[in-house]
C-alpha positions in Angstrom: -54.1 -27.6 59.1 -51.2 -28.9 58.2 -52.3 -32.2 57.2 -54.9 -30.7 54.7 -52.7 -28.7 53.2 -50.1 -31.3 52.3 -50.9 -33.1 48.9 -50.1 -36.9 49.1 -49.3 -39.6 46.3 -49.2 -43.2 47.6 -49.1 -46.0 44.9 -50.3 -49.2 45.9 -49.2 -52.2 43.8 -51.2 -55.0 42.6 -54.8 -54.7 44.2 -57.8 -56.6 43.2 -59.7 -54.9 40.5 -62.8 -54.6 42.9 -60.8 -53.8 45.8 -59.6 -50.6 43.6 -62.9 -49.4 42.7 -64.2 -49.6 46.2 -61.1 -47.3 47.1 -61.7 -45.1 44.1 -64.9 -44.7 45.2 -64.2 -43.9 49.2 -61.4 -41.4 48.2 -64.1 -39.4 46.1 -66.4 -39.7 49.0 -63.3 -38.0 51.0 -62.9 -35.1 48.7 -59.7 -37.2 47.0 -59.4 -39.1 44.2 -57.2 -42.3 43.0 -55.9 -43.6 39.4 -56.4 -47.0 38.8 -56.3 -49.0 35.4 -59.0 -48.6 32.9 -60.0 -52.4 33.0 -60.6 -52.4 36.6 -64.6 -52.6 36.1 -64.5 -54.7 33.1 -62.3 -57.7 34.7 -63.1 -57.9 38.0 -60.6 -61.5 38.0 -57.5 -59.2 37.2 -54.9 -56.7 39.3 -54.6 -53.2 38.8 -52.2 -50.9 40.8 -53.4 -48.0 42.4 -52.3 -44.3 42.8 -54.2 -42.3 46.3 -54.3 -38.5 45.4 -55.6 -36.6 48.1 -54.6 -34.4 50.9 -52.7 -36.3 53.6 -55.3 -35.8 55.8 -57.6 -37.4 53.3 -55.5 -40.1 52.9 -55.4 -40.6 56.8 -59.0 -40.8 56.9 -59.0 -44.3 54.1 -58.0 -46.8 56.5 -61.1 -46.3 58.2 -63.6 -46.9 55.5 -61.9 -49.9 53.9 -61.5 -51.5 57.5 -65.4 -51.4 58.1 -65.5 -53.7 54.7 -64.4 -57.1 55.4 -64.0 -58.6 51.7 -61.7 -58.3 48.8 -58.8 -58.3 51.2 -59.5 -54.4 52.2 -58.6 -54.3 55.6 -55.6 -55.7 54.9 -55.0 -53.1 52.3 -56.4 -50.6 55.1 -53.8 -51.7 57.3 -51.1 -51.1 54.4 -51.6 -47.4 54.2 -51.6 -46.7 57.6 -48.4 -48.7 57.8 -47.0 -46.3 54.9 -48.5 -43.3 55.6 -46.8 -43.5 59.2 -43.3 -44.4 57.7 -44.0 -41.6 55.1 -44.0 -38.8 57.6 -41.4 -39.3 60.1 -40.6 -36.7 62.4 -36.6 -37.1 62.5 -34.7 -39.7 60.7 -31.3 -41.3 62.5 -29.2 -44.0 61.6 -28.8 -46.4 65.1 -26.0 -48.9 65.4 -24.7 -50.0 68.6 -25.4 -47.1 71.3 -24.3 -44.8 68.8 -26.2 -42.9 66.0 -26.2 -40.4 62.8 -28.7 -37.7 63.0 -29.5 -35.9 59.6 -30.8 -32.6 61.0 -27.7 -31.0 59.8 -27.1 -32.5 56.9 -26.2 -35.8 54.7 -23.7 -38.1 55.9 -20.8 -38.9 53.5 -19.6 -43.0 54.1 -15.7 -43.1 53.0 -14.7 -46.3 50.7 -12.0 -48.4 51.7 -11.6 -51.3 49.3 -8.9 -53.7 50.3 -9.3 -55.7 47.3 -6.9 -56.3 44.2 -10.0 -55.9 41.5 -12.0 -53.0 42.2 -13.1 -51.7 39.5 -11.7 -47.9 40.7 -8.6 -48.5 43.5 -8.5 -52.4 43.3 -5.3 -53.1 44.1 -4.1 -49.7 45.5 -5.2 -50.3 49.2 -4.5 -54.1 49.3 -1.4 -54.4 51.4 -2.5 -53.5 55.3 -0.4 -50.3 55.3 -1.3 -48.4 52.5 -5.3 -49.3 53.6 -4.9 -48.2 56.9 -2.8 -44.7 55.5 -6.0 -44.4 53.4 -8.6 -45.0 55.7 -7.1 -41.9 58.0 -6.9 -39.7 55.4 -11.0 -40.5 54.4 -11.3 -39.8 58.4 -9.3 -36.5 57.8 -11.2 -35.2 55.1 -14.4 -35.6 56.9 -16.0 -38.9 56.8 -18.9 -39.5 59.1 -18.2 -43.7 58.1 -15.7 -45.3 57.3 -16.8 -48.6 54.4 -14.3 -51.1 54.6 -14.7 -54.6 52.5 -12.3 -57.6 51.2 -14.4 -58.7 48.3 -14.8 -57.0 45.0 -18.8 -56.5 43.9 -18.4 -54.9 40.9 -19.9 -56.6 37.4 -18.5 -59.8 36.7 -15.9 -60.1 39.6 -15.3 -63.5 41.1 -16.4 -64.3 45.1 -13.8 -65.0 47.5 -13.9 -67.3 50.9 -15.0 -66.0 53.9 -11.2 -66.7 55.0 -9.9 -64.5 52.1 -12.3 -61.9 53.3 -11.6 -62.1 57.0 -7.5 -62.3 56.2 -7.7 -58.9 54.1 -10.2 -56.6 56.5 -9.6 -58.1 59.8 -6.0 -56.4 60.8 -7.0 -53.2 59.1 -9.9 -52.5 60.9 -8.4 -53.5 63.9 -5.5 -51.0 63.2 -8.4 -48.4 62.2 -10.0 -48.5 65.3 -7.2 -47.7 67.4 -6.4 -44.7 65.7 -9.9 -43.2 65.1 -13.3 -43.1 66.4 -15.8 -43.0 63.4 -18.1 -45.6 63.2 -16.7 -48.3 60.8 -18.9 -50.4 58.0 -18.1 -54.2 56.9 -19.4 -54.2 53.1 -19.4 -58.2 53.1 -22.4 -60.8 52.5 -21.1 -63.4 54.8 -22.1 -64.1 58.6 -18.5 -65.5 59.2 -17.0 -62.2 57.8 -19.3 -59.7 59.6 -19.5 -61.5 63.2 -15.4 -61.0 62.6 -15.6 -57.4 61.2 -18.3 -56.6 64.5 -15.6 -58.1 67.0 -12.8 -56.7 65.4 -14.7 -53.1 66.1 -16.9 -52.6 63.0 -20.6 -51.5 63.6 -22.5 -51.3 60.8 -23.2 -54.4 58.0 -23.7 -53.0 54.3 -24.6 -55.9 52.9 -25.0 -55.7 49.3 -27.7 -58.9 49.2 -29.9 -57.3 51.9 -29.1 -59.9 54.2 -30.3 -62.8 51.4 -27.1 -64.2 50.9 -26.3 -65.9 54.3 -29.2 -66.5 56.1 -27.9 -65.7 59.4 -27.3 -61.9 59.3 -30.6 -61.1 60.5 -30.0 -62.6 63.6 -26.6 -61.5 63.9 -27.6 -58.0 63.2 -30.6 -58.4 65.7 -28.2 -59.6 68.4 -25.4 -57.2 68.2 -27.9 -54.2 67.9 -25.4 -53.1 64.6 -26.6 -51.0 62.2 -28.0 -52.6 58.3 -27.3 -51.3 55.0 -29.4 -53.1 52.8 -29.1 -53.2 48.9 -31.5 -54.3 46.1 -29.2 -56.6 43.5 -30.9 -58.4 41.1 -29.1 -61.8 40.7 -25.6 -61.6 41.2 -22.3 -60.0 40.9 -20.9 -62.5 38.7 -23.9 -62.3 36.5 -26.2 -59.2 37.6 -25.5 -56.8 34.5 -26.6 -59.9 32.1 -29.6 -58.7 30.3 -31.4 -57.1 33.8 -35.2 -56.2 33.1 -38.1 -54.9 35.2 -41.9 -54.1 34.5 -41.8 -51.3 37.1 -37.8 -50.1 38.3 -38.3 -48.0 41.0 -41.7 -49.9 42.1 -40.2 -53.3 42.0 -37.1 -52.4 44.2 -38.9 -50.1 46.7 -41.1 -53.2 47.0 -38.6 -55.4 47.4 -36.2 -53.0 49.8 -39.8 -52.6 52.0 -40.2 -56.1 52.4 -36.8 -56.6 53.3 -36.7 -54.3 56.0 -39.8 -56.2 57.5 -38.5 -59.4 57.8 -35.5 -57.8 59.1 -37.7 -56.4 62.0 -39.3 -59.7 62.3 -35.9 -61.0 63.2 -35.5 -58.4 65.9 -33.6 -55.6 64.3 -34.9 -52.3 65.1 -36.0 -49.8 62.8 -34.0 -46.7 63.4 -31.0 -49.3 62.5 -31.9 -50.1 59.3 -31.3 -47.9 55.8 -32.0 -49.0 52.4 -29.9 -48.6 49.4 -31.8 -49.1 45.9 -28.2 -50.6 44.4 -27.3 -47.9 41.7 -25.3 -50.4 38.9 -26.5 -53.7 40.9 -28.4 -55.4 37.7 -29.5 -52.2 36.2 -29.5 -51.2 33.1 -28.1 -47.4 32.2 -31.2 -45.7 31.9 -32.5 -48.0 35.2 -29.9 -45.8 37.2 -30.9 -42.6 35.9 -34.8 -43.7 36.7 -33.9 -44.4 40.3 -32.1 -41.5 41.0 -34.8 -39.6 39.5 -37.5 -40.9 42.0 -35.1 -41.2 45.2 -38.1 -39.4 46.7 -40.2 -42.7 46.4 -37.4 -44.7 47.9 -36.8 -42.4 51.0 -40.9 -42.2 51.5 -40.3 -46.2 52.5 -39.5 -44.1 56.0 -35.7 -45.1 56.1 -32.5 -43.4 55.7 -31.5 -44.0 52.0 -27.8 -44.6 51.4 -26.2 -44.1 47.7 -23.1 -45.4 45.8 -22.6 -43.6 42.8 -19.0 -42.5 42.7 -17.5 -43.1 40.0 -19.4 -45.7 38.5 -20.4 -46.6 35.3 -24.1 -45.3 34.6 -21.9 -41.7 34.6 -19.4 -43.2 32.5 -21.8 -44.8 29.7 -23.2 -41.1 28.9 -20.0 -39.2 29.4 -17.7 -41.3 27.7 -15.0 -41.0 30.5 -13.3 -43.6 32.2 -13.3 -44.1 36.3 -10.4 -42.0 36.9 -12.2 -38.9 34.8 -15.7 -39.5 36.5 -15.5 -37.1 39.5 -17.3 -33.8 38.4 -20.3 -36.6 37.4 -20.4 -38.5 40.4 -20.9 -35.2 42.1 -23.2 -34.0 40.2 -25.7 -37.2 40.5 -24.9 -37.1 44.8 -25.9 -33.9 45.1 -29.0 -34.4 43.3 -29.8 -37.1 45.3 -29.1 -35.6 48.5 -31.8 -32.7 47.0 -34.3 -35.5 46.6 -33.8 -37.2 49.9 -30.9 -39.4 50.2 -29.1 -39.2 53.5 -25.6 -41.3 53.2 -23.5 -40.9 50.4 -20.8 -43.8 49.9 -17.8 -41.8 47.7 -14.5 -42.8 46.5 -13.4 -38.8 47.1 -15.0 -37.8 50.8 -13.8 -34.2 50.7 -15.3 -32.9 47.3 -18.4 -34.9 48.2 -19.1 -33.8 51.5 -18.6 -29.8 49.8 -21.2 -30.7 47.4 -23.6 -32.3 49.4 -24.1 -29.9 51.9 -24.8 -27.1 49.5 -27.5 -29.5 48.1 -28.7 -30.1 51.6 -28.8 -26.6 52.1 -30.7 -25.5 49.1 -33.4 -28.1 50.0 -33.5 -27.1 53.7 -32.5 -23.2 53.3 -33.5 -22.6 57.1 -30.4 -24.8 58.3 -27.8 -21.9 56.4 -25.5 -21.1 59.1 -22.5 -18.3 58.0 -19.5 -19.2 59.3 
């Protein structure tokens, strides 16, 4: 009876209106329904979005009905529904990289941020020397970081790009020394193949690419050949210009569709699905309202079937509503991170590891209270 008792909503974007009408009738025949455009009957040449409404059991039966009707692209839509339903209900989530993995059965993972840069928005210059960077990495590890994310290029709004050689000179000595001291996974925050390849050779096992591996087309093949974990993020434009009047017709829908397509492209390049995590890119080509809309709908990003990574720590979307500078945004960061975990986020990228670990653990336990164990 389980699937008969689980209500589900599934959105399908840009369907031809004749198809939308057929899908609605098919859902009604199964005992469910579908919300379609009021113009779907009157404007057959146009497209509309559909929201399927029913139990999980009803929606799972829909592709079989559509598959029998070989017109208006219905078999393709049937395949899409099957794919999305299988992704929406994974039995267990995990994130693999090389021979290792992180599971989320006991709570979210916290990724400690280490910026080996002179110009990052919060800690730029603080850990620019190798000695200071390594010392801070060890501190983050001691505070309980599950992953260390090391980057040598700032991607804050308006930041200027640096050369691959400059990135390499900043981070590779740090990665090598950190790898010698701690065993936790190291992620390299870069858009460039040359930098990622050098970092993997030095001891990293995850590639965190803010361009979703579109900036350097060789990234996907590198990830596939190495078995590295891939964190792919949505960004509108480039760091230099991404905050110049960003706009969306459907913020969450467009971001979810982009991440789905990029994850599918990586899979076609040979990257295993279990090695992919998606990040909606808070603050990367979004208005303040966009950022809050994304956080309110993290469950829709999670429904793609990949672990969700989020970087919220001390970002400007917090300061724009509280009036606080980056140094005083820790309470706001923790609030946003806790809510995101409650709604389904899996990996939280943070500057303040100890505080974040405690907050997101409690948020996760509120959602998964059967996992509560007293010490």
